[in-house]
C-alpha positions in Angstrom: -56.8 -59.1 77.8 -57.0 -61.7 75.1 -56.3 -59.1 72.4 -53.1 -57.9 74.3 -51.9 -61.5 74.6 -52.4 -62.0 70.8 -50.5 -58.8 70.0 -47.6 -59.8 72.4 -47.4 -63.3 70.8 -47.5 -61.8 67.3 -44.8 -59.3 68.1 -42.7 -62.0 69.7 -43.0 -64.3 66.7 -42.1 -61.5 64.4 -39.1 -60.5 66.5 -37.9 -64.1 66.7 -38.0 -64.5 62.9 -36.1 -61.3 62.5 -33.4 -62.4 65.1 -33.1 -65.8 63.4 -32.3 -64.2 60.1 -29.7 -61.9 61.7 -27.9 -64.6 63.8 -25.5 -65.7 61.1 -24.4 -62.1 60.7 -23.9 -61.6 64.4 -21.9 -64.8 64.6 -19.7 -63.8 61.7 -19.0 -60.4 63.3 -18.0 -62.1 66.6 -15.8 -64.6 64.7 -14.1 -61.8 62.8 -13.5 -59.8 66.0 -12.0 -62.9 67.6 -9.6 -63.5 64.6 -8.5 -59.8 64.5 -7.9 -59.6 68.2 -5.9 -62.8 68.2 -3.8 -61.7 65.2 -3.2 -58.3 66.9 -2.0 -60.1 70.1 -0.1 -63.0 68.7 1.0 -62.0 65.2 -0.4 -63.1 61.9 0.6 -66.8 61.7 0.3 -67.6 65.4 -3.0 -65.8 65.7 -4.5 -67.5 62.7 -3.3 -70.9 63.9 -4.7 -70.3 67.4 -8.0 -69.2 66.1 -8.2 -72.0 63.6 -7.5 -74.7 66.2 -10.1 -73.1 68.5 -12.7 -73.2 65.8 -12.4 -77.0 65.4 -14.9 -78.4 68.0 -13.1 -81.1 70.0 -9.6 -80.1 69.0 -10.1 -76.5 70.3 -11.5 -77.7 73.6 -8.6 -80.1 74.0 -6.1 -77.4 73.2 -7.6 -75.1 75.8 -7.6 -77.8 78.5 -4.0 -78.6 77.8 -3.1 -74.9 77.9 -4.8 -74.5 81.3 -3.0 -77.6 82.6 0.4 -76.3 81.3 -0.2 -72.8 82.5 0.8 -71.1 79.3 -0.3 -70.8 75.7 0.9 -73.0 72.8 1.1 -69.7 70.8 2.3 -67.0 73.2 1.5 -63.3 72.7 4.1 -61.1 71.0 6.3 -59.0 73.2 6.3 -55.3 72.3 8.8 -52.7 73.3 9.5 -52.6 77.1 7.2 -50.1 78.8 8.4 -47.8 81.4 12.0 -47.9 80.4 13.6 -44.6 79.4 15.8 -44.4 76.4 19.5 -44.3 77.1 21.0 -40.9 77.1 24.3 -40.5 75.3 26.8 -37.9 76.5 
């Protein structure tokens, strides 16, 4: 039993070192995905501003609280072509 516990601790320590080295990469991937999805939804300038303000610790939290209180975004999503509407038929 003591040998099993040592092996489990050794494996856990090794795994935690490996995860600690990879965490900056995981955070960078999540941050890039957030920026790209915001830019896709809101446009280049509005998406970059929205993500940039959210990245600042207290300013981002304040912005999000104010958006919830207002009930809408400071940087609204872009509107695409109307869905479900058929093109006009010319005769």
